[in-house]
C-alpha positions as CSV (number, residue, x, y, z in Angstrom):
1,M,-132.5,100.3,6.8
2,E,-131.5,99.3,10.3
3,K,-129.1,101.7,12.1
4,T,-126.5,101.1,14.8
5,G,-124.0,103.1,16.7
6,L,-120.4,103.1,15.5
7,G,-118.4,102.6,18.7
8,R,-117.5,105.7,20.6
9,T,-118.0,108.0,17.7
10,G,-121.7,108.5,18.5
11,L,-122.4,108.3,14.8
12,S,-125.6,106.5,13.8
13,V,-124.8,104.4,10.8
14,S,-126.6,101.9,8.5
15,V,-125.6,98.3,9.3
16,A,-124.8,97.9,5.6
17,G,-122.2,100.2,4.2
18,L,-121.3,100.9,0.6
19,G,-117.7,100.2,-0.2
20,C,-116.5,102.1,-3.2
21,G,-113.3,100.2,-3.9
22,G,-112.5,96.6,-4.5
23,H,-112.6,94.9,-7.9
24,S,-115.7,96.8,-8.9
25,R,-115.1,100.3,-7.7
26,L,-118.8,101.1,-8.2
27,G,-118.6,99.5,-11.7
28,L,-115.7,101.6,-12.9
29,G,-113.4,98.6,-12.6
30,T,-115.5,96.5,-14.9
31,G,-116.1,99.1,-17.6
32,G,-118.9,101.2,-16.2
33,S,-119.2,104.9,-16.7
34,P,-118.7,107.6,-14.0
35,R,-122.4,108.4,-14.5
36,H,-123.4,104.9,-13.7
37,A,-121.1,104.8,-10.7
38,V,-122.8,108.0,-9.4
39,S,-126.2,106.2,-9.8
40,V,-125.0,103.3,-7.7
41,V,-124.1,105.6,-4.8
42,S,-127.4,107.4,-5.2
43,A,-129.3,104.1,-5.2
44,A,-127.5,103.2,-1.9
45,L,-128.6,106.5,-0.3
46,D,-132.2,106.0,-1.5
47,A,-132.1,102.5,0.1
48,G,-131.2,104.0,3.4
49,I,-127.5,103.2,3.4
50,N,-125.9,106.2,5.0
51,F,-122.3,104.9,5.4
52,I,-120.1,105.4,2.3
53,D,-116.5,104.2,2.3
54,T,-114.1,105.4,-0.3
55,A,-110.4,106.3,-0.7
56,R,-108.2,108.4,-2.8
57,V,-106.5,105.4,-4.4
58,Y,-109.9,103.9,-5.4
59,G,-110.5,106.9,-7.7
60,T,-114.1,107.2,-6.5
61,E,-114.0,110.2,-4.1
62,D,-115.3,112.5,-6.9
63,I,-118.0,110.0,-7.7
64,V,-119.1,110.1,-4.1
65,G,-118.9,113.9,-4.1
66,Q,-121.3,114.1,-7.0
67,A,-123.7,111.6,-5.6
68,I,-124.0,113.3,-2.1
69,A,-124.3,116.8,-3.5
70,G,-127.3,118.3,-1.6
71,R,-127.5,115.3,0.7
72,R,-124.3,115.7,2.8
73,D,-126.2,115.8,6.0
74,Q,-127.6,112.3,5.3
75,V,-124.2,110.7,4.9
76,V,-121.3,109.4,7.0
77,I,-118.2,109.6,4.8
78,S,-115.2,107.4,5.4
79,T,-112.1,107.9,3.3
80,K,-108.4,107.0,3.6
81,L,-104.9,108.2,3.4
82,P,-102.1,106.2,1.8
83,V,-99.1,105.6,4.1
84,V,-96.5,104.9,1.4
85,Q,-95.4,106.9,-1.6
86,P,-97.3,106.4,-4.9
87,G,-95.6,103.9,-7.2
88,T,-93.9,102.1,-4.3
89,S,-94.7,98.8,-2.8
90,A,-97.7,98.9,-0.5
91,L,-95.6,96.8,2.0
92,G,-92.6,99.0,1.7
93,A,-91.1,101.7,3.9
94,Q,-91.1,104.7,1.6
95,H,-93.6,106.5,3.8
96,V,-95.7,109.5,2.9
97,P,-94.5,112.6,4.8
98,A,-97.0,114.1,7.2
99,A,-97.1,117.4,5.2
100,D,-98.1,115.4,2.1
101,S,-100.8,113.7,4.1
102,I,-102.3,117.0,5.1
103,A,-102.3,118.1,1.5
104,S,-103.9,114.8,0.5
105,V,-106.8,115.5,2.9
106,E,-107.4,118.9,1.4
107,D,-107.6,117.3,-2.0
108,S,-110.1,114.7,-0.7
109,L,-112.3,117.4,0.8
110,Q,-112.4,119.1,-2.6
111,R,-113.2,115.9,-4.5
112,L,-115.9,115.0,-2.0
113,G,-117.4,118.5,-2.1
114,T,-117.5,118.8,1.7
115,D,-115.8,120.7,4.5
116,H,-115.2,117.7,6.7
117,I,-114.6,114.0,6.6
118,D,-116.4,111.9,9.2
119,I,-113.8,109.2,9.5
120,L,-110.3,109.4,8.1
121,H,-108.4,106.1,8.0
122,L,-104.7,105.3,7.4
123,H,-105.1,102.9,4.6
124,G,-103.9,99.3,4.5
125,V,-101.2,99.5,7.2
126,V,-99.0,96.6,7.9
127,A,-97.2,96.0,11.2
128,S,-93.8,97.3,10.0
129,Q,-95.4,100.6,9.1
130,Y,-97.4,101.1,12.2
131,E,-94.9,103.0,14.4
132,Y,-94.3,105.5,11.6
133,C,-98.0,106.0,11.3
134,L,-98.5,106.4,15.0
135,N,-95.6,108.8,15.5
136,E,-95.7,110.9,12.3
137,L,-99.1,110.7,10.7
138,V,-101.4,110.5,13.7
139,P,-100.3,114.0,14.9
140,A,-101.0,115.4,11.5
141,M,-104.5,113.8,11.6
142,Q,-105.1,115.2,15.0
143,Q,-104.1,118.6,13.8
144,L,-106.8,118.3,11.1
145,Q,-109.2,117.1,13.7
146,Q,-108.7,120.2,15.7
147,Q,-109.4,122.3,12.6
148,G,-112.7,120.5,12.1
149,K,-111.7,118.9,8.8
150,I,-112.0,115.4,10.1
151,R,-114.0,114.1,13.0
152,F,-112.7,110.6,13.9
153,L,-109.5,108.6,13.3
154,G,-109.6,105.2,11.7
155,L,-107.1,102.5,10.7
156,T,-107.5,99.7,8.1
157,E,-105.5,96.6,7.9
158,R,-104.0,94.9,4.8
159,F,-105.9,91.7,5.4
160,I,-104.6,89.7,2.4
161,F,-101.0,90.1,3.6
162,D,-101.9,90.1,7.3
163,P,-104.6,87.6,7.9
164,Q,-103.5,87.1,11.5
165,H,-104.2,90.8,12.3
166,S,-100.8,91.5,13.7
167,M,-101.0,95.2,12.9
168,L,-104.4,95.8,14.5
169,T,-103.3,93.7,17.5
170,R,-100.5,96.2,18.0
171,A,-102.8,99.2,17.4
172,L,-105.1,98.0,20.2
173,Q,-102.4,99.1,22.7
174,D,-103.0,102.8,21.7
175,D,-106.1,104.9,22.5
176,C,-106.1,107.3,19.5
177,W,-108.2,105.1,17.2
178,D,-112.0,105.5,17.0
179,V,-112.7,103.0,14.1
180,F,-111.0,99.9,12.7
181,M,-111.6,98.3,9.4
182,V,-111.2,94.6,10.0
183,G,-111.1,91.5,7.7
184,F,-113.5,88.9,8.9
185,N,-115.5,86.2,7.2
186,L,-116.7,82.7,7.7
187,I,-113.5,81.2,6.4
188,N,-111.1,83.3,8.4
189,Q,-112.7,84.0,11.8
190,S,-109.5,84.8,13.6
191,A,-110.6,88.4,14.3
192,R,-113.3,87.2,16.7
193,Q,-110.8,86.5,19.5
194,R,-107.9,88.6,18.4
195,I,-109.6,91.9,17.6
196,L,-113.4,92.0,18.0
197,Q,-113.6,91.2,21.6
198,K,-111.1,93.9,22.4
199,T,-112.6,96.5,20.2
200,A,-116.0,95.9,21.8
201,D,-114.3,96.3,25.2
202,K,-112.7,99.6,24.2
203,N,-115.8,100.8,22.3
204,I,-113.9,101.1,19.0
205,G,-116.2,101.1,16.0
206,V,-115.7,98.2,13.5
207,L,-116.2,98.1,9.8
208,N,-116.2,94.6,8.5
209,M,-114.5,94.1,5.1
210,F,-114.0,90.9,3.2
211,A,-117.3,89.5,4.4
212,V,-117.8,88.1,0.9
213,R,-114.8,87.6,-1.4
214,R,-114.1,85.4,-4.4
215,A,-114.3,82.1,-2.6
216,L,-117.7,82.8,-1.2
217,S,-119.2,84.2,-4.4
218,R,-117.9,81.7,-6.9
219,P,-118.4,78.0,-6.3
220,E,-115.4,77.0,-8.4
221,A,-113.1,79.3,-6.3
222,L,-114.5,77.8,-3.1
223,L,-113.8,74.3,-4.2
224,Q,-110.2,75.3,-5.1
225,L,-109.7,77.0,-1.8
226,I,-111.0,74.1,0.2
227,A,-108.8,71.7,-1.7
228,E,-105.8,73.8,-1.1
229,M,-106.5,74.1,2.6
230,A,-107.0,70.4,2.8
231,D,-103.7,69.8,1.0
232,N,-101.9,72.1,3.4
233,E,-103.6,70.3,6.4
234,L,-105.3,73.5,7.5
235,I,-108.7,71.7,7.6
236,D,-109.8,68.1,8.0
237,A,-111.1,67.2,4.6
238,T,-113.1,64.2,6.0
239,R,-115.4,66.7,7.7
240,F,-116.5,68.3,4.4
241,D,-118.6,67.3,1.4
242,L,-115.8,68.3,-1.0
243,R,-118.4,68.6,-3.8
244,D,-120.4,71.1,-1.9
245,P,-118.5,72.3,1.1
246,L,-120.9,74.9,2.4
247,G,-124.1,73.3,1.2
248,F,-125.2,72.7,4.8
249,L,-125.8,76.4,5.1
250,L,-128.6,76.3,2.6
251,D,-129.9,72.9,3.8
252,D,-130.1,73.8,7.5
253,S,-131.0,77.5,7.4
254,D,-133.4,79.9,5.6
255,A,-130.5,81.4,3.6
256,D,-131.1,81.4,-0.1
257,T,-127.5,81.7,-1.2
258,I,-124.0,81.2,0.3
259,V,-123.4,85.0,-0.3
260,E,-126.5,85.8,1.9
261,A,-125.3,83.3,4.6
262,A,-121.8,84.9,4.6
263,Y,-123.2,88.4,5.1
264,R,-125.5,87.3,7.9
265,F,-122.7,85.4,9.6
266,C,-120.6,88.6,9.8
267,R,-123.5,91.0,10.5
268,H,-124.4,89.2,13.7
269,Q,-120.9,88.7,15.1
270,R,-120.5,90.6,18.3
271,G,-118.2,93.6,17.8
272,V,-119.1,94.2,14.1
273,D,-121.0,97.5,13.5
274,V,-121.1,97.9,9.7
275,V,-120.7,95.2,7.1
276,L,-119.3,96.7,3.9
277,T,-120.5,95.6,0.5
278,G,-119.2,96.8,-2.9
279,T,-120.8,96.5,-6.3
280,G,-121.4,98.2,-9.5
281,N,-124.8,96.7,-9.9
282,T,-127.8,98.1,-8.1
283,G,-129.6,94.8,-8.2
284,H,-126.7,93.2,-6.3
285,L,-126.6,96.2,-4.0
286,N,-130.2,95.7,-3.0
287,E,-129.8,91.9,-2.5
288,N,-126.7,92.4,-0.4
289,A,-128.3,95.1,1.7
290,A,-131.3,92.9,2.3
291,A,-129.1,90.0,3.3
292,I,-127.2,92.1,5.8
293,Q,-130.5,93.1,7.4
294,K,-131.8,89.6,7.9
295,G,-131.5,87.8,11.2
296,P,-128.7,85.6,12.4
297,L,-128.0,82.1,11.0
298,P,-129.3,79.2,13.2
299,G,-127.0,78.5,16.1
300,P,-126.1,75.0,14.8
301,C,-124.9,76.5,11.5
302,V,-122.8,79.1,13.2
303,A,-121.3,76.4,15.6
304,R,-120.5,74.2,12.6
305,L,-118.7,77.0,10.8
306,Q,-116.7,77.7,13.9
307,E,-115.8,74.0,14.2
308,L,-114.8,73.8,10.5
309,F,-112.9,77.0,10.1
310,G,-112.2,78.3,13.6
311,G,-108.5,77.5,13.4
312,I,-107.9,79.3,10.1
313,D,-105.8,82.4,10.1
314,S,-103.6,82.2,7.1
315,V,-106.0,82.8,4.2
316,S,-108.4,85.7,3.5
317,G,-110.9,84.0,1.3
318,N,-109.8,86.2,-1.6
């Protein structure tokens, strides 16, 4: 597995990272057993994936803890703090008090079976919540950092509700962040100009989420999304084969599937360090990891994707 540096953290991380949330949650979300979920994490480690991303709200921290027992020194652990109270709207203003955040980290350490977390993110922050996070939660995180319980500070955006990256655009004004988790894919490429150029300049590590979502893994969902964007005049329908909108990626490159092409598109974008992939199937895990390690798409394919979708910033591809 190819390794890369994660911004200014100095961490050496696999270019493919295992995401333990999403629809699958290591298979738990589709009826899999905890034992099976542990086996997925173990398979990722065996394949050379050393970056594992989880969160309290995913319900997979204990799964990760079981899988990394005896292998903690091989793993970079990323987990997250919620910023709103449980049971309230994720977009609301019922913020988690700093004291509760500190207690939450202690619980995460116990579930993960470790004495430190490599990257602790504030989870799914929207622009209206950012100032509270900066002024109230960051000092608490820095206190834990001084105690050696966390190493680096991260921030994840709520890409479905903020496909224009307004929160991260604001966060780039501050120097406390070591890592961002950014939504970026071949349909919504807006992070290239708005976020990734600046994170590269500031040496902030970038974890790429949403590289492959429903519209890029299910042909019928892609057709529906393309039709909706055409109806809303977000794209020029005359430039697409509406029966097979991304077929040119397979015709004009060595990619075997749209999913593979989508992963490769993200992996070779300047500013992206780790591309996250989530699954409860070890076969899919190995396929996705292999795709992320393949070379870039041909230049003409990348240029065409930029021409077709370069102006899109209102959909996430979900």
